[in-house]
Each structure stands twice: as C-alpha cells, then as structure tokens.
N, C-alpha and C positions, 0 to 999 in steps of 0.2 A: 226534492226533485232537483235534478241537475240542469244547468243552462246549456244552451247550444254550444257555448264556448268550451264547456267541459268536454263535450262530445268531440268538438273540433281538435282539442288538444290530444285526445287519444288517437284520432284519425291521423294526425300529423306524425305519430310514432310508428305507424305501420310501415315496415321496411319496403323499399322498392322491390318489386317482384313477388310480393306476398299480398294476401287478401284476408279479410275477416268478414264476419257477418254483422248485420244489424243487431241480432240477438246477443252476440258475444260482447259487443260494446255495451249494450243495455245491461247485461248481467254484471259486467265489470263496474259500471257506474250506479247500479241499483235503480235503473229506470226501465222503460219499455222500449221494445224494438221499434214500435211505431214512431216514438219520439225521435229515435236515432234517424229513421227515414225522413222525418220532417226536417231535421237538422241538415241532412245531406241535400235535400231539395232546396234548402235556403242558404247554401254556402254563398257568402258575399263574393261578388265579382272581384277578381284581382287578388284574392287570398290564396295562399299556398297551402291548400287543404286537398289532399289526394282522395277526393270522394269516390273516384273510380275504383279504389281498392276495397270498397264496402259493397258486398253482394248479399244475396239471401243465403239461408242456411244450407242450400244445396249447390251453391256456386253459380246460381243463375243471375244474369245481369238485369235484375228487375228494375233497377233505377235508371236504365239507359235512356228512357223517355225524357228524363230531366237534363240530359246533356244536349248541347247544340253543336253540331247535329248529333242525333242519337247514336250514330255509329262511332262517335269519338270515344265513348267509354271502352268499347272493345279495342279500338286502336291504341289507346293508352296502355291497356293491359298487355296487349300483344307486344308493344314496344318495350315492355319490361320482361318479356320472355314467356308469358303465359300463352297457352293455346286455347282458343275459344271455338267451340262448335255448337251451332244452334243455340246461341246466347248463353252457353254454359261453359264454365272453366273446366278443362280436361285435367284429370289428376288433381282435383280440387284439394284433397287431403294433404297432398305434398306441399301445397303453397299456402295452406291455412295458417293464420297467425291468431293465436288465442291470447287476448290481452290479460285475462286472468292468470295465465301462466307466465307470460313474457314480462309483465310489469309488476313483479313481486316486490 
C-alpha cells in the first residue's frame, strides 16, 4: 500500500490546466480510488499540492465540499482555463491527464 505522500507526489505532477481522477492516480500507484480521496481530504495546510486538479471519473467536482469555501475548487480550475457547469468540467476529455501514460 502507498502512503499519502506517494499520492501527493503524483498530484504535484498534474500540469496546470489539466485534471485527473482519483481512479487514475489509484491505478498508477496500485491502490484504491477511495484512498486517493482520503489523501486529498487530508492535504496538510500550507502544502503546495493542487488537490483541485483531482476529480471523479466523469469530471465532477465531488471533492469541493472539502475546500474552504467549497466554491474555491471551481474557482481554482476556472483560473487555470477550465470551464465548469453544474459542478462538472466541460470538455473533460480534452483536459484529462492520465498518470499511467504521462509518467512512463
């Protein structure tokens, strides 16, 4: 099993303006998507970990409740050029980053 630190190291590699899913990170590290979610919820304050770039497999901002305020997750993504409607990234496939392919 991988530690939260391993998850955070992958999340730090997600390029600005791109997003990935909990499951994609889990597959890359050989763990479970739920553990990736727990890690995103536990990001230490003051760390430079772009947790806002991790969404569910459909591009829905399921983790926004763990941001303070919750709207800030959407605001961070929009500041990087993504368009969000009804808590979902528009043109999700265009912005999707797959660690298993990008980190060979």
